[in-house]
C-alpha distance (Angstrom), angle and dihedral (degrees) to the residues before:
residue distance angle dihedral
X1 . . .
X2 3.76 . .
X3 3.79 121.3 .
X4 3.87 97.7 -111.4
X5 3.83 126.3 135.6
X6 3.76 110.6 -119.5
X7 3.80 93.3 -148.6
X8 3.85 104.4 39.4
X9 3.84 100.7 22.0
X10 3.85 90.2 -130.7
X11 3.82 111.6 159.8
X12 3.82 138.5 177.3
X13 3.84 114.9 -58.6
X14 3.78 127.1 -155.7
X15 3.84 128.4 -141.7
X16 3.75 144.3 140.0
X17 3.79 129.6 -66.3
X18 3.88 103.7 -143.0
X19 3.74 120.9 -158.9
X20 3.82 127.6 -152.3
X21 3.85 85.5 -100.5
X22 3.79 88.2 54.5
X23 3.80 92.5 -112.8
X24 3.88 109.7 153.9
X25 3.72 129.5 -146.8
X26 3.77 131.0 167.3
X27 3.84 120.5 -97.6
X28 3.74 135.9 166.4
X29 3.84 131.0 -125.9
X30 3.73 111.5 -140.8
X31 3.79 124.0 -146.9
X32 3.83 116.3 -114.6
X33 3.84 95.9 -119.4
X34 3.76 128.1 176.0
X35 3.79 129.7 -179.0
X36 3.78 107.3 -128.1
X37 3.80 132.3 177.2
X38 3.77 117.8 -141.5
X39 3.90 131.2 -173.8
X40 3.81 108.4 -129.0
X41 3.80 116.0 -158.8
X42 3.78 96.6 -166.0
X43 3.77 91.1 55.6
X44 3.82 94.2 33.9
X45 3.81 92.0 -137.1
X46 3.79 140.4 83.6
X47 3.84 119.6 -102.6
X48 3.81 130.8 -166.7
X49 3.81 117.3 -135.9
X50 3.78 133.9 -174.9
X51 3.80 100.6 -133.8
X52 3.78 135.4 171.0
X53 3.73 122.7 -130.7
X54 3.79 89.3 -102.7
X55 3.91 86.5 51.8
X56 3.73 89.8 54.9
X57 3.82 90.6 52.4
X58 3.82 90.7 51.5
X59 3.89 89.6 50.1
X60 3.79 89.2 50.6
X61 3.78 92.6 49.6
X62 3.88 101.3 41.6
X63 3.78 100.2 24.2
X64 3.80 127.7 -116.5
X65 3.80 94.0 -92.5
X66 3.82 92.6 57.3
X67 3.86 91.2 46.0
X68 3.85 92.3 50.0
X69 3.87 90.4 48.2
X70 3.74 88.8 54.7
X71 3.78 92.9 47.5
X72 3.83 91.5 49.3
X73 3.80 90.8 50.5
X74 3.84 88.6 53.8
X75 3.78 88.6 56.2
X76 3.88 102.7 -97.8
X77 3.83 114.3 144.3
X78 3.82 124.6 -145.6
């Protein structure tokens, strides 16, 4: 399973590790993903999502029902 947030779509980014001597080597920046279970009233069941910390803040702000409605309108099935 790929490391992608199901709410925001964030995924792994790549960049350079730069030493004090300014030597550069490639590294990756992982997404801060957590597996969380939410109770969704419009579906009348609980669902488990892999969301980033930013995705959790969006869910806190909009509410899980609004986020699920947006995901369903984008074509995601639950």
